[in-house]
N, C-alpha and C positions, 0 to 999 in steps of 0.2 A: 694593275699599276699602283692602285691605292695600297696594296699589300707590300710592294716594293718600296714605296715611299715610308711606310710605317717601319719596315726593317731598317731602312737607312737612318731614320731619326732615332731608332733605338740603339743602333750601332754608334752613332755619334754620342749618344747619352753615355753609353758604356765607356766609350774612349774618354769622355771628360771625367768620369769617375776613376778610371784607372791611370789617366795621364799624370795626375799629381804625384803619385809614387815615383815614376820615372823622372819627373822634373827634379824632385828633391834629391834623388839618387845622384842625378848628373851634377847638380850643384855641389854636393858634398864630394863625390868620387872623381869628378873630372874637371869642374871649374875651379872650385876653391883650392885645390892642390896645386895649381898653376900660380896662385897668389903669392907674392913675395912674403916670406916668413915674418917679417916686421909687421904685417897687417893682422897676423893671426896669433901673435905670441903674447899681446898685452892682456891684462885681466879682462878688459871690456870685450875684447875679441873671443876669449875664452867663454865668457857669459853668452855671447852671441852664438857661438858653436853649439852650446848646450840647447839654446832655443831652437836653432836649426835642426838639430838631431831630434828634438821633441816633435816638431812639425813633420819631419820625415817619418817618424814612427806613426803619427796620426794619419798620414797619407796611405802608408802601408796597411794600417788598420782598415781604412776606408776601402782600399782594394780588395782586401780579404773578405770584408763583409759583402762587397758588391758581387764577388764570385760565389759567394755562399747563397746568395739570394735565388730563389727559384724562378724569378723573372727572367734571369740571364741564361738559365737552362732552357727555359721555354724559347728565348730568342734563338739559342743555337739549333734547337730543333726546328723552328720556323725557317731559319736561314737554310738549313740542310734540305728541308722539303722544297723550298723555292728553287734552289739549285738543281735539285733532281727534276722538278717540273719543267725548268727551262731547257735542260739537257733533252728531256723527252719530247718536248713540244716541237712542231715544225718551225723551221727558221723564219724569223719575222723580218720584215724590211726595216733596215736601219740606214741612216745617212752614210754615205761613203765618200771618200776622197774622190776627185775626178779620175785619178788614175787606177782607182781599185775597181774591180770588176763587181757586178751586182751580186754575184755569188763567189765568195772567197774559195770555194771548192774548184771553181772554173779555172783558177791560176794555180801555177806550180807553188810548192811549198816555199821555195827559194824566192820567187817573185812576191808572194805574199808577205814574207819576212822583210824584204826590202821596203815594201809599201809602209809596213808598220814602223820600221826604223826611220824611214824618211819623215813620217808624220810626227814621231816623237821628237826627232831632232829639230824639226821646223818650229815646234811648240816652245822648245827650250831656247832657240835662237831668237824667236820673237819677243819673249819676255826679257831674256838675258841682254839684248842690245841696249837696254836702259839700265844696266847694272849699277852705273855710277849714281843714279839718282833714286834708285828704288828704295821705297820705305821697308822696314824690317818685315812687315807682313808680306809684302810682294816677294822679297828675298826668300821667305819661307815657302811661298808658292813656287818659286823657281827651284828650290831644293826638292820639292815633291816632284816636279816634272823631271829633274836630272835623276831622281831616284827610279821613277818609271822607266826612263831611257836606259838606265843601267840594268834593270831587270830585263828589258827586251834584248838588250845587246848581249847579255849573258845567255839568255834562252836561244836566240836566233844566231848567235855568232859563229856557231859551229858550221854554218853553211860557207863561211869564208875563213878557213882555218890558216891564216897567214899572219905576218907581223903587223900589217895595218889594223887587223882586227884587235889584236892585242893592245896596240897603241892607243887606239880609240877607246877601248874599254878602260884602260889605265887612266886616260884623261878624263873620262865620266866619273870614275872613282875618286879622283883627286878633287874635281870640282865638287862633288857630293860631300866630300869631306870637309872642305873649307866652309861650304854653305852650312853644314851641320854644326860645326864648331861656332860659327857666327850666331846661328839660331840659339844654341845652347846659352851662349853668353847673353843674349837678348832676354831669354827666359829668366836667366839668373838675376839679371838686373831688376826684373819685376818681382822676383820673389824677395830679394833683399829689400826692395823699396816697400813691399807689403809689411815686412816686419817692422820697419821704422814708422809705418803709417798707423800702427795699431796701438799707439799710446806706450810704445817701448822707449820712453825717453832715456833710460838708463844705458841703452845700447846704441843711441843714435850716433855718437861719435864713431863708433865701430862701423856702423852701417854706412856712415858718410864716406869713410876712408875706403871701404870695399866698393862702394858705389863709384867712387873717383876712379878707382883701378879698373873697374869693369868698363867705365866710359872710355878709357884709353885703350882697353883691349878691343872693345868694338871698333874703334877708329883704325887699330893695327889689322885687325882681321878683315875689315872692309877693304882695305889696300890689298891683303891676300886674295880675297875674293876676285877683285878687279884683275890682279895679275894672272890669276889662274882662268879667268874667263878669257884673256887675250890668247892664252895658250890653247884653250879649248876650241875657240872658234877657227883656229887654223888647222884643225884636224882634217885628215883626208877621210872622206866618207865611203868606206869600203864597200857598202852594199850597192852603190850606184852602178857598179859593174854589171848588175843584174839587168838594169834598164838599157845600158849601153850594149851589152851582148844580145839583147833582144831585137835591136834595131835592124 
C-alpha cells in the first residue's frame, strides 16, 4: 500500500509540472482567440501577448526538462512493475456496491457493465444536482466524473447497440464539453490575474479588460452548463434493461 501512495504522489507531482504547458496553450489557442478583437489589438494588449507567449515558452521548457529527468523514467518503470504485480496477484477484497457480486467474474459481462455505468451515473447525478451553486473547484470535480462516465459508456456501450446508447453518449460528451470550456475559462482567469499580480503595472489596463471579459464569459458558460445539465438528467438510462431483463 505504501508503494501505491508513493506512486500516486509522484504522478500528482508529474501532473503539476506538466500541467502548466497545457494551461498556457489553452489560454493562447482556445480562450483568448474567442476574445473580442478590440481587447487584443491595442499596444498594451500586444505587450501582454508577448508576456503570455514568454510564460508559455517557460512552461514548455519546464515540461521538457521534467520529461528528460531520470526520476520520471524511474516512475514509469515503477508504475509498470506495480501494474504487472497487481495483475499477477490474487484478487483482493474491495468494497462493492450492494448490487454487485463479491466476484465480478460471477456475473455476466453485460450485467457488470450495467453496474459500472449505474455507479458512474449515480456519482455524476449526486454532485450535479447542485450545479447552480457549485464552486469552480466542484464543477471541475463534476467534469472529471463526467469524463470517467464518458469513457465507461464508450467502452461498455457496445452491449446495447441502439439509438438510446448513442443519445446518452452524445449527452455525456456535450456535458463534458461545456464543463471543460468553463474550467478552461476559470484557469485563464487565474493565469491572467497572476500576470497582473507580479508587478506588471504596464499591462494592468490590458489584464483588467481581459479579466472583465473572462468574468462575463464565466457567467455565460455557467448558464450553458446549467442548460446542458437539464438536458442530461432527462436521459434514458439504456443499461437498466440489464436489471429489468434479469428480474
